[in-house]
C-alpha positions as CSV (number, residue, x, y, z in Angstrom):
1,X,-8.1,-20.3,7.2
2,X,-8.0,-17.0,4.9
3,X,-11.9,-16.1,3.8
4,X,-11.5,-15.0,0.2
5,X,-13.4,-12.0,-0.6
6,X,-15.9,-12.1,-3.7
7,X,-14.0,-9.8,-6.9
8,X,-15.8,-8.2,-9.5
9,X,-13.6,-7.2,-12.7
10,X,-13.0,-4.0,-14.4
11,X,-13.4,-4.4,-18.3
12,X,-9.6,-4.6,-18.7
13,X,-9.4,-7.6,-15.8
14,X,-8.3,-5.8,-12.8
15,X,-10.2,-7.5,-10.1
16,X,-11.4,-5.7,-7.0
17,X,-14.3,-5.4,-4.1
18,X,-16.5,-2.5,-3.6
19,X,-18.7,-1.6,-0.6
20,X,-20.4,0.4,1.9
21,X,-21.4,4.0,0.8
22,X,-21.1,7.3,1.3
23,X,-19.8,11.2,0.2
24,X,-16.2,9.5,-0.1
25,X,-14.7,7.1,-1.8
26,X,-11.3,5.5,-0.3
27,X,-8.9,3.0,-2.5
28,X,-7.0,0.5,-1.0
29,X,-4.0,-0.3,-2.9
30,X,-2.0,-3.6,-1.0
31,X,1.6,-4.5,-0.7
32,X,4.1,-6.4,-2.7
33,X,2.9,-10.5,-1.8
34,X,-0.2,-9.4,-0.5
35,X,-3.5,-9.0,-2.2
36,X,-7.2,-7.8,-1.1
37,X,-7.6,-9.5,2.0
38,X,-4.8,-8.2,3.6
39,X,-7.2,-4.8,4.1
40,X,-10.2,-6.9,5.6
41,X,-10.1,-4.9,9.0
42,X,-10.1,-1.6,7.2
43,X,-12.6,-2.7,4.8
44,X,-14.9,-3.9,7.2
45,X,-14.3,-0.7,9.2
46,X,-14.3,2.2,6.3
47,X,-17.1,1.1,4.6
48,X,-19.4,1.9,7.8
49,X,-18.6,5.2,6.9
50,X,-17.9,5.6,3.2
51,X,-17.4,4.0,0.1
52,X,-14.3,1.0,-0.1
53,X,-12.5,0.2,-3.0
54,X,-9.8,-2.2,-2.4
55,X,-8.0,-3.3,-5.8
56,X,-5.5,-6.5,-6.2
57,X,-2.2,-5.1,-7.4
58,X,-0.9,-6.7,-10.9
59,X,-0.1,-10.1,-11.0
60,X,-1.5,-10.7,-7.1
61,X,-5.3,-12.0,-6.6
62,X,-7.1,-12.1,-9.5
63,X,-5.8,-9.2,-11.4
64,X,-3.4,-9.8,-14.5
65,X,0.2,-9.1,-14.4
66,X,1.8,-6.2,-16.2
67,X,5.5,-6.6,-18.3
68,X,8.2,-8.4,-16.0
69,X,10.2,-5.0,-17.1
70,X,7.2,-2.8,-15.3
71,X,8.8,-0.4,-13.1
72,X,7.1,2.1,-10.6
73,X,5.3,4.4,-13.1
74,X,3.7,1.9,-15.3
75,X,1.9,0.8,-11.9
76,X,1.4,4.3,-11.5
77,X,-0.3,4.6,-14.8
78,X,-2.0,1.2,-14.4
79,X,-3.6,3.1,-11.5
80,X,-4.7,5.8,-12.8
81,X,-6.5,3.6,-15.7
82,X,-8.4,1.4,-12.5
83,X,-9.8,4.8,-11.3
84,X,-10.8,6.1,-15.0
85,X,-12.5,2.3,-16.1
86,X,-14.6,3.1,-12.5
87,X,-15.5,6.6,-12.8
88,X,-14.6,7.2,-9.8
89,X,-14.0,10.8,-9.7
90,X,-11.9,12.2,-7.0
91,X,-10.7,9.6,-4.3
92,X,-9.1,9.3,-1.3
93,X,-6.2,6.9,-1.7
94,X,-4.3,4.6,0.9
95,X,-1.6,2.0,0.2
96,X,0.4,0.3,2.2
97,X,4.0,-0.2,1.4
98,X,4.1,-1.0,-2.6
99,X,0.8,0.7,-2.4
100,X,2.2,3.7,-0.6
101,X,4.6,3.9,-3.9
102,X,2.0,4.0,-6.0
103,X,0.0,6.2,-4.3
104,X,2.3,8.9,-3.9
105,X,3.2,8.5,-7.7
106,X,-0.8,8.9,-8.3
107,X,-0.6,12.5,-6.2
108,X,2.5,13.4,-8.0
109,X,0.4,12.5,-11.5
110,X,-2.4,13.2,-11.4
111,X,-3.1,15.4,-7.8
112,X,-6.8,16.6,-9.3
113,X,-7.8,13.2,-8.9
114,X,-6.7,12.5,-5.3
115,X,-9.0,14.5,-2.1
116,X,-6.7,13.0,0.5
117,X,-3.6,10.3,0.5
118,X,-2.2,7.9,3.0
119,X,0.6,6.1,3.1
120,X,0.8,3.1,5.5
121,X,4.6,2.0,6.1
122,X,5.8,3.8,3.1
123,X,9.8,4.1,2.1
124,X,11.2,6.9,1.4
125,X,14.8,7.8,-0.1
126,X,16.3,4.5,1.7
127,X,20.0,4.8,2.2
128,X,22.4,3.2,0.1
129,X,22.6,0.3,2.1
130,X,18.9,-0.2,2.6
131,X,18.7,0.3,-1.6
132,X,21.6,-2.3,-2.1
133,X,19.8,-4.7,0.5
134,X,16.7,-4.6,-1.5
135,X,17.6,-4.8,-4.6
136,X,19.4,-8.3,-3.9
137,X,16.1,-9.5,-2.4
138,X,14.8,-8.0,-5.6
139,X,17.2,-10.0,-7.7
140,X,16.8,-13.1,-5.4
141,X,13.1,-13.2,-6.1
142,X,13.0,-12.6,-9.7
143,X,15.7,-15.4,-10.2
144,X,12.9,-18.0,-9.0
145,X,14.9,-19.5,-6.1
146,X,13.4,-17.6,-3.4
147,X,12.0,-17.9,0.3
148,X,8.2,-16.8,0.9
149,X,8.7,-16.7,4.5
150,X,11.7,-14.4,4.3
151,X,9.7,-11.0,4.2
152,X,8.0,-12.5,7.4
153,X,11.1,-11.8,9.7
154,X,11.3,-8.6,8.7
155,X,7.5,-7.6,8.9
156,X,6.9,-8.8,12.2
157,X,8.0,-9.0,15.7
158,X,8.9,-12.4,17.4
159,X,6.2,-11.4,19.8
160,X,3.6,-10.9,16.6
161,X,4.8,-14.4,15.4
162,X,1.4,-16.6,17.0
163,X,-0.8,-14.5,15.4
164,X,-3.8,-14.5,13.5
165,X,-2.3,-11.4,11.4
166,X,1.4,-13.7,11.0
167,X,-1.0,-16.4,10.0
168,X,-2.6,-14.7,7.2
169,X,0.7,-13.1,6.0
170,X,2.2,-16.3,5.7
171,X,-0.5,-17.9,3.7
172,X,-1.2,-15.0,1.1
173,X,2.8,-14.6,0.6
174,X,2.7,-18.9,0.0
175,X,0.0,-17.9,-2.8
176,X,1.1,-15.1,-5.0
177,X,2.3,-15.6,-8.0
178,X,6.0,-16.0,-8.8
179,X,5.8,-13.8,-12.1
180,X,3.5,-11.2,-10.4
181,X,5.6,-11.3,-7.4
182,X,9.0,-10.6,-8.9
183,X,7.6,-7.5,-11.1
184,X,6.5,-6.1,-8.9
185,X,8.9,-6.1,-6.5
186,X,11.5,-5.0,-8.7
187,X,9.4,-2.0,-9.1
188,X,9.1,-1.8,-5.3
189,X,12.9,-1.7,-5.2
190,X,13.7,0.5,-7.4
191,X,11.0,3.2,-7.1
192,X,11.6,4.7,-3.8
193,X,13.2,7.6,-5.2
194,X,10.9,8.3,-8.3
195,X,8.2,10.6,-6.7
196,X,10.3,11.2,-3.4
197,X,10.6,15.0,-4.2
198,X,6.8,15.9,-4.6
199,X,5.8,16.1,-1.0
200,X,6.2,20.3,-1.5
201,X,4.1,20.4,-4.5
202,X,0.6,18.2,-2.3
203,X,-1.5,20.3,-1.0
204,X,-4.0,17.9,-0.1
205,X,-4.2,16.1,3.3
206,X,-1.6,13.6,3.5
207,X,-1.2,11.2,6.0
208,X,2.2,9.2,6.6
209,X,2.2,6.1,9.8
210,X,4.0,2.8,10.6
211,X,5.2,1.1,13.3
212,X,7.7,1.9,15.2
213,X,9.5,-0.8,14.5
214,X,9.2,-1.1,10.9
215,X,13.0,-1.5,10.3
216,X,12.4,-0.7,6.4
217,X,9.3,2.2,6.2
218,X,10.9,4.0,9.3
219,X,9.3,6.5,11.9
220,X,12.0,9.1,10.5
221,X,10.8,8.7,6.8
222,X,6.9,8.9,7.8
223,X,8.2,12.1,9.7
224,X,10.5,13.5,7.4
225,X,7.4,12.8,4.5
226,X,5.0,14.7,6.5
227,X,7.1,17.7,7.3
228,X,7.8,18.2,3.5
229,X,3.9,18.1,2.4
230,X,2.3,21.4,2.9
231,X,-0.7,19.5,5.1
232,X,1.0,16.3,6.4
233,X,0.8,14.1,9.6
234,X,3.0,11.3,10.9
235,X,1.3,8.7,12.8
236,X,3.8,6.4,14.6
237,X,2.2,3.0,16.3
238,X,4.0,1.9,19.0
239,X,5.4,-1.7,19.3
240,X,4.4,-2.6,15.7
241,X,6.2,-3.2,12.5
242,X,5.6,-3.5,8.6
243,X,2.2,-5.2,8.9
244,X,0.4,-2.4,11.3
245,X,-2.8,-2.7,9.3
246,X,-3.2,-6.5,10.9
247,X,-1.3,-6.4,14.2
248,X,-2.8,-3.0,15.3
249,X,-6.0,-2.5,13.4
250,X,-8.2,-0.7,16.0
251,X,-5.1,2.3,16.4
252,X,-5.0,2.8,12.3
253,X,-8.4,2.4,11.4
254,X,-8.7,6.1,13.7
255,X,-6.0,7.0,12.1
256,X,-7.7,6.4,8.9
257,X,-11.3,7.9,10.0
258,X,-9.5,10.8,11.2
259,X,-8.0,10.9,8.4
260,X,-11.3,10.8,6.2
261,X,-12.2,14.0,8.2
262,X,-9.8,16.4,7.3
263,X,-10.6,19.2,5.5
264,X,-9.7,19.3,1.8
265,X,-9.2,22.5,-0.2
266,X,-12.1,23.5,-2.7
């Protein structure tokens, strides 16, 4: 059974958890269809080293939705407002999947607020075929007649389907609000190129992590982004797919702790 974390809310109603303390603040942004609980292994680990703030995306968990027509820049603006509401100052931002696109938008749009950025299973400049496939999935989700189990086949290998991570993600997908899911997925489907060219201008430490078996957020994408950034590093975890933070939590946690120790330009 999934353990639900106790949330606080900002004045505008955005739901978040705030654990740990330290000189560094890490904000965790989950992917489409998930909620804060998808970060449980990272919250437990990172809160021993830093202040950790994990947030529910609009229309997910306990956060109110954005408009149905919201695009990726609207989610980035929402995230900037969230940072401002909590008066967090300069933060370290780690995003998974859709959260990675929002993290990219954050470092591109308000770089002075971002100390370090980490993209977990981030997508980057999809091929035409991949773009058509994800847009077709978005259309299906928006129609309201979609299979909530379908992502599991892409996100997990056959050997991972009897594990706790698979059961956790399956439960989260079953519980997600259909409207919030559809709005976020449409922004995810159309957002991979919006901020993709920002990396040559990003000077803060930038981690790009994925699983070598992720068919959509590929190792090649992570390596290309890392090569484009001034202070980028790619980490590819063998034998894992899209939900690598749950299927390989120890390796992901180690990479994130190392990332928090990278020197930041004054």
